[in-house]
N, C-alpha and C positions, 0 to 999 in steps of 0.2 A: 568171478573170475575174469581177469583183463584180457579183452582181444588182442591176440598179437599181429594179427593181419596189419594193421597200419604199419608195424615196424618189423614186419618179416623181411625186409630187404636190409636190414640196420642190423637185426640178429643173427640173420644167415651170414652176412660180411664179417661179423665179430667171429663167427665159428672158423668161418674160412681163414681169418686173420689168425687166429688162435692155432689151427691146424697148420698153418704156413710156418707160424713159429716153431713148433714142434718139429715139423717134418725139417726144417733147413738147418735147425738146432741138431738133430740128428745125422743130418748128411754130413754137418760139418765134423762131427765127432767121429763117423764112421771114416771120414776122409782122411782126419788127422792120424786115427789106428793106423789105414794104410800107408800114410807117410812115414809113420815112425816105424814101419814095418811089423806091426803085430799082426797076425795071422789068428783069424777064427778056425779051430781046430785043425791049424796048418794048412787051411785051404785059402789062400789070396785071393783068388778068383770072385769067389763069393764074396769076399768084402768089398771087392770093387762093384760087384753086380748090386749090392745091397745099396751102397753110396749113389750109385747112377741112379736105382730105384726111387729113393730117398729124395735126392736132388728135383728128379722129373716130378715127383708127386707134389714137391715145395713149389715147384715153377706153377704149377698149375692151381695151386690153393693161393698163391699171391695173384695171379689174374682173375680167380672167382672172388678173391676179397675185393680186388679193386672193381671189376665188373658189375657186383650187387650193389656198388653204393650208388650206381647209375639209377636204380630204382628207387631209391629212398627218397621217400616223401618230404624230409626235413631239410636235409643235405641239397638236393636238386642240381647234383652233380652233371657236369658233361662231359664227354671225353676227353677235354682238354684238363679238366679239372683232376682226371686220375691218372693222365697219363703222362703229363710235363711237370716236371718239378717244380713248386713255388710258385704255380699260376692260379691254384683254385682259392677261395676265400676264407675256406675251414681250417682253423690253426696252420697255417701257410708254412712254417718252418718245420713242426714235426710231420706234416703231411708229404711235405717237399723231400724230407729225409727218407720216408718210407718210399717213395716214389721213386728216388735215386737207388735206393738199397732192392728194390724191388728188380727194377730194370738192370742193375750191374749183377745180381746174383743170377738172373734169367740170362744175360749173356753170359758170364763164367761157366754155369752150368751146362749151357747149349755150346758153348765154344770146343768141347769135347768133340763134337760130331764133326769139326773143321780143323782139327789140329794137324791132319797132313797137309793142309793146304797152307795154313799159317805159319806153320813148323813148330816143332815139339818144346824149344827152348821159348819161344814165344808164347805157347799155351801154357806152359807151366809157368811162365811170370805171370802171364792173365790169371792165372788158378789161384795161385797163392794170393791174391788179394780179395778170396774169397771170405777169407775168416773175417777181415777188416769189414767188407759190406755186410756180411753177417750181424757185425757187433751195431753198424748202422740200422739194421733191422729190428734188433733188440730195442736199441736206443729209440725207434718209431714208437713201438710197442708201448714200452714203459714211458714214454712221455706224453703219446696222445691215445692209447689206448683206452677205451671206455672203462674195459675192467683193470686198469694198471694199478689201481690202489687197494684191488681184493686180494684178499689171503688167498683164496684160490689159484689166482692169474700168478701172484707172486711166486708161490709153490711150484705151481707148472710149468714157468719159466725155469725157476732157479731148478728143477730137478732135470731140464734138459739142458740149459746153460753151464751150469755149473762143471759137468763133467765136460764139455766141449771146450770152456776157458781153461781147465787144468790140463787136456791134450794140447792145447794151442800153446801153453806156456811151456811145456815140455818140448816140444816142437820146436820155438823158438831158442831154447836152451841148448838144443842138439844142433850141431853143425851140419851144413848140408854136405851130402855128401857129393863128391867130385865126379862127374861119369867113367873117366878114366882110371879112378887111383886104385880101387878095387882091383882091376886086371894087371895094374902094374905090381902091387905088392902079392898079388896071387902067383905072377911070373918070378919073384925075387924069392919066395919059398922054397 
């Protein structure tokens, strides 16, 4: 049996990255369900709470994924390498895309808590970018991930990404409701 100790940080980072992929994909999917006004058993607030919990867990997994690389004996990454896009020497393009996606998903997710300060319209505009940034994270996973060519990884990624992509296509196909239109229509009836 091989001793995993020298590779513990690398293995743990891979696990956290896989968890981040699953959690953010589920968060995007649930967020799109909420945007499409699908209700879980008729209870919309539960869907929002689930979206929020998945988003926060995804942000934590992204942070753990990057932070664990600081202890990897092979990469020898430093804080700049894991936080500044395109600064590190290892697979600079895919790593940079992952860092951009990580920061952007984190900002998008955490912007919910300052939407009162930045304005709901500005927050919605920012939050709509989440799906695009999530796609960048998927590209990072598939382009750089150690396990990206493995059947189990591709099956896992497809299991959570395909439903989110279908919901994204449905969301783009549906026109965005204008804030005052429903009230005007209701008043004319």
